[in-house]
Residue frames as qw, qx, qy, qz and C-alpha x, y, z in Angstrom:
[[0.006, 0.892, 0.452, 0.001, -0.01, -0.02, 0.03],
 [0.255, 0.841, -0.104, 0.465, 1.07, 3.63, -0.40],
 [0.413, 0.277, -0.568, 0.656, 3.99, 4.58, 1.90],
 [0.425, -0.572, -0.674, 0.197, 2.72, 4.41, 5.42],
 [0.254, -0.374, -0.264, 0.852, 3.85, 7.91, 6.42],
 [0.152, -0.048, -0.347, -0.924, 1.54, 9.35, 3.68],
 [0.371, -0.423, -0.780, -0.273, -1.53, 7.40, 4.85],
 [0.184, -0.214, 0.335, -0.899, -3.88, 9.57, 6.89],
 [0.272, -0.381, -0.884, -0.018, -6.93, 8.61, 8.91],
 [0.237, -0.430, -0.009, -0.871, -9.92, 10.84, 9.84],
 [0.402, -0.098, 0.705, -0.576, -11.24, 8.20, 12.25],
 [0.784, 0.311, 0.384, -0.375, -13.53, 6.61, 9.65],
 [0.764, 0.644, 0.039, 0.016, -11.58, 6.81, 6.36],
 [0.634, -0.408, 0.335, 0.564, -8.07, 6.09, 5.40],
 [0.508, 0.841, 0.157, 0.104, -6.70, 8.41, 2.59],
 [0.606, -0.100, 0.144, 0.776, -3.81, 10.05, 1.09],
 [0.139, 0.858, 0.088, -0.486, -3.42, 13.69, 0.05],
 [0.737, 0.552, 0.222, 0.320, -2.73, 14.08, -3.71],
 [0.112, 0.960, -0.154, 0.205, -0.82, 17.28, -2.92],
 [0.637, -0.602, 0.481, 0.037, 1.66, 15.20, -0.76],
 [0.896, 0.226, 0.288, 0.250, 2.67, 13.04, -3.84],
 [0.479, -0.297, 0.313, 0.764, 5.66, 13.87, -5.76],
 [0.280, 0.591, -0.013, -0.756, 4.98, 16.83, -8.19],
 [0.235, 0.321, -0.732, -0.553, 5.57, 14.68, -11.25],
 [0.100, -0.210, -0.971, -0.048, 2.78, 12.25, -10.12],
 [0.156, 0.381, 0.589, -0.696, 0.09, 14.37, -8.54],
 [0.451, 0.426, -0.094, -0.779, -1.59, 15.92, -11.66],
 [0.414, 0.182, -0.814, -0.365, -1.27, 12.56, -13.74],
 [0.097, -0.146, -0.939, 0.295, -2.66, 10.68, -10.88],
 [0.247, 0.394, 0.437, -0.770, -5.50, 13.11, -10.45],
 [0.518, 0.340, -0.346, -0.705, -6.42, 12.99, -14.16],
 [0.251, 0.097, -0.962, -0.044, -6.20, 9.11, -13.84],
 [0.135, 0.253, 0.765, -0.577, -8.75, 9.21, -11.04],
 [0.416, 0.436, 0.109, -0.790, -11.11, 11.35, -13.13],
 [0.421, 0.378, -0.643, -0.517, -10.62, 9.37, -16.36],
 [0.264, -0.006, -0.963, 0.049, -11.23, 5.99, -14.57],
 [0.527, -0.510, -0.316, -0.602, -14.28, 7.29, -12.65],
 [0.518, -0.134, -0.700, 0.473, -12.70, 6.60, -9.30],
 [0.396, -0.837, -0.306, -0.222, -14.35, 8.00, -6.26],
 [0.351, 0.391, -0.429, 0.735, -12.56, 10.25, -3.90],
 [0.392, -0.604, -0.623, 0.305, -13.30, 10.67, -0.14],
 [0.037, -0.750, -0.032, -0.659, -14.41, 14.02, 1.08],
 [0.620, -0.278, -0.510, 0.527, -12.63, 14.67, 4.33],
 [0.242, -0.942, -0.230, -0.037, -13.56, 17.46, 6.68],
 [0.381, -0.835, 0.215, 0.334, -10.75, 20.03, 6.87],
 [0.553, -0.092, 0.619, 0.550, -9.16, 18.82, 3.55],
 [0.315, 0.405, -0.322, -0.796, -9.47, 20.60, 0.10],
 [0.810, 0.369, 0.346, -0.296, -12.18, 18.95, -2.07],
 [0.778, 0.613, -0.133, -0.036, -10.45, 16.86, -4.73],
 [0.124, 0.746, -0.628, 0.186, -7.13, 16.58, -2.88],
 [0.496, -0.348, 0.753, -0.257, -7.72, 13.24, -1.27],
 [0.703, 0.249, -0.570, -0.344, -7.63, 9.73, -2.59],
 [0.915, -0.329, 0.186, -0.142, -7.81, 6.19, -1.33],
 [0.260, -0.661, 0.664, 0.235, -4.36, 4.64, -0.92],
 [0.660, 0.082, 0.734, 0.137, -5.36, 1.50, -2.77],
 [0.539, 0.815, 0.211, -0.030, -6.29, 3.66, -5.90],
 [0.063, 0.888, -0.445, -0.097, -2.78, 5.15, -5.83],
 [0.540, -0.342, 0.761, 0.114, -1.28, 1.59, -5.50],
 [0.695, 0.423, 0.581, 0.023, -3.35, 0.48, -8.42],
 [0.378, 0.917, -0.079, -0.095, -2.29, 3.47, -10.53],
 [0.176, -0.760, 0.617, 0.106, 1.42, 2.92, -9.63],
 [0.552, -0.195, 0.810, 0.032, 1.23, -0.90, -10.29],
 [0.713, 0.562, 0.362, -0.211, -0.42, -0.72, -13.72],
 [0.534, -0.265, 0.515, 0.616, 2.29, -1.68, -16.25],
 [0.369, 0.476, 0.629, 0.491, 0.11, -0.70, -19.28],
 [0.062, -0.891, -0.335, 0.298, -0.59, 2.86, -17.92],
 [0.528, 0.712, 0.091, 0.455, 0.50, 5.59, -20.21],
 [0.206, -0.942, 0.148, -0.220, 1.85, 7.56, -17.27],
 [0.780, -0.480, 0.366, 0.167, 4.51, 5.02, -16.68],
 [0.817, 0.390, 0.233, 0.354, 6.07, 5.16, -20.06]]
């Protein structure tokens, strides 16, 4: 799963902040979430659209056919 130090928990939902990802990944990952129709958690106190589920990030990183990895 995404690096443990990057995983946050609001008491109910575990998530990562997209803005905490490396700069070369954040926008591409956000675009992938949108294009794939992935849901994103809405967390009180966090910017809308800046949170993602860690398993979605892992899926994105592990997809060997993804255009972002070429």
